[in-house]
Structure formats: structure tokens, C-alpha cells
C-alpha positions, 0 to 999 in steps of 0.5 A: 474597060481595061486598056490594052497591054502595050506589046514591046516585043520585036523591037530593037534595043531590048534588054530583059531581066528577071530576078529576086526583088532585093536592093542589090538589083538596083545596081544591075538595072543602072547597068542595063541602062548604062548599056542601052546608052552606049548602043542607042543615041538618047539625049541627056535629058531623056536619060535622066528623065528615064533613069530617075523614074525606072529607079524610083519605081524599082525601089518602091517595088523592092520596098513595098510590093514584097513587104512580108516575103521571106528571102528565097520565098519566090518573089521576083521582079522582071524588067524589060528596057527598050529603046525604040524610034519614038520612045524609051520604054520600061515594063516592070512587073513583080508578084508582090502584093497588089498596089492600092492607089490612084496614079492620078493622085501621086503628088509631091508630099510636104517638103519635110516628109522623109519619103513619099516622092518616088511616084510623083517624081516618076509621074512628073518625069515620064511622058507616060506612067501606068500600073495595072494588075493582071494575072496576080502580077503588078505591072508598070509601064513607063514611057519617055518620048524621044521627039523634041525633049 
């Protein structure tokens, strides 16, 4: 049985972006998060946990989900950033290749490894990280709870 897809519509503090999935988009997403912090009171620890995780997952989308895509071939990602009363949420989606992995097995690689830390870092930093493939899209939900952390 598939878990229901969380619905973040109708909440205050919501920013959305749909764009080509290119490395340059990372700066724009950083700017979106910086704007959220100017309009919502979120602790420094919560911001660091959230920003690190969003950028790690987005970096994976840009690097891996769109492998073999030519520029301008319609490969896109979208992101929703939202600050609620109890949580800070990001939903990232892309129309790239399906992700074949089990999040429960995402662990830090050997200390000499040059990559492979992104999912493990995000998983450790977040209160909730989920992935699902729906209607030809990869969907990632990232949540940092605001209470007490």
C-alpha cells in the first residue's frame, strides 16, 4: 500500500519554482530559502538542517536524475518550499529517470570516498525524508519540525 501524498497547498509561507534542471539553479534555490528566512522566524539550526538537505537532494537531481539528457530536451524540476507553524517543508520533483534505491539503506560512505554522502546527510539532518515515483515523476518530501530543535 502506498502512503498518501502529503498536501502542502493552502499554507502560508509557500514559494514555488519550476525550471530546467541545471547546476545554475542551485543559486536560485539558495535565494528562495534566504527569502523564507527573512519572512519567517526559523532557528539557525533548523535553517542549516533544511538548507543542507534541500541542496544535497537538488544536487542529486541535477547530477543523476537527468543523466543522458541533452540541454533543452524538456528535463525539468520543480520545488515547493513552505514554512508552516510546526514544520519547514520542501517538495522536489523531476521528470528524470526513476531512482532505484532504498532510503533506509542510505549511510555515509567510507571516509575516503569522494561522493555518496548527499542522501545520508539529508536523512540524518531531516525529521522526515521520503521518495516516491508517481506518474513519471520523482517526488522527494523533506521535513524539518520546528518544535524544540
